[in-house]
Structure formats: structure tokens, C-alpha cells
Phi, psi and omega in degrees: 000316181295326178298317180295322179294317179295319179296318179296317179296316179295320178296319178296320177299314181292327179294333179286346180280170180285101184284329185266010181294140178296141182285148180243121184287156178300319180298323178293319178296316180296318180296316178295318180297317179300318179293318181291326182273342184069034182217149176273144180284148171250137179246121181304133186294324185264011181297318178298320178295315179295320179297322178302313180290325178296321178293331177289319183278312180230081186301330183275347185265348185247018183293126175064030180290123178225145185216138174221139179245139178234143173238082184292150181281359183218170177294146186240131171268106186297323179296316179294321178298315179299319179297322181288322191259342183259141177280170184295349180290347180271139177240128179283131178253324186223140169224121180237128176243125178262160181297330181282359178101353178289140179229140177229133175239135178238125179243154175227156177212135178293142181212089183068228178274007182230191172219156178257134179251135178238125180245126181238120185230140173244122179284139182287324185290296185257001178075010180297139179250130180246132178239121184225137174231152173205157181258132183228136173264128185304318182296322179286329177294316178296317178300317179294320178296319177298318180296318178294322181293322179289338177098000000 
């Protein structure tokens, strides 16, 4: 029963988002972020290899995983960056500020029967900015949460 309630709540949350918003590709977000930061993105070389193994272990959790790293030459206001590079179809769900200065923003956007999650993080130490997106299906997310809770 609780699984059904959580799935219903998540579906209602996603239904409240802009379903007809034009999709924004990862490459477009990376290009805008690079221009705003004055830095070129670095793409980890072994990410494709890691994604292959992740799909073997958890096929539903690694769908559409994309990652870009930036090392901007100046301090970055992550909220302003998100406003500059994301279209209105994205809805912020989480903002976490740590005492050491690290900040993480998590946005979601409906995409068919699933949703796309975008995670934007600024490292406190070297100021590196990480941009990550992945596709998640709500029913599989609830199933995975239940499995983790059971141990």
C-alpha cells in the first residue's frame, strides 16, 4: 500500500510540471554552461565504460546518463548559472548547501512516461562544477527505494 501511495504522489508531482515544454538537449545545456562559465567541458573518458557495467547491474538506473565537468576560472553562483542555462521546463526539487561551501541543485523534467533528472554541483575546494543528467522511471525508482529499505 505504501508503495502505491508513493508512486501516486510522485506521479502527481510530475503531472504538475510542464508536460508540453520543449525538450532541451544535454549538449545545449553544456554549451550554455560553458559559455556562461568561460570554460570548456571535460567529459570523463571511462564514463561510457562505467555506464555499460552499470546497465548490466541496474539496467533501469543508468538510462541516459550524461556527465560534463567544468573548471571555471572564477567563483560560480550555481543558482544564477541554473537560471541562465535551463529552460522553463525544469523544476527544482532539491537545494543542498553544505558548511564547507559545496552546493548541489537537483532539477527534474517530465519526459514521456519517465522524467529526466539534472544534478548541478559546485565543489567547495577547487570550484569545479559538475553537470549530470539521467533518465528515471518513477515505478522503478520506488521499487529500488523499497529494495534498499528492506536491506
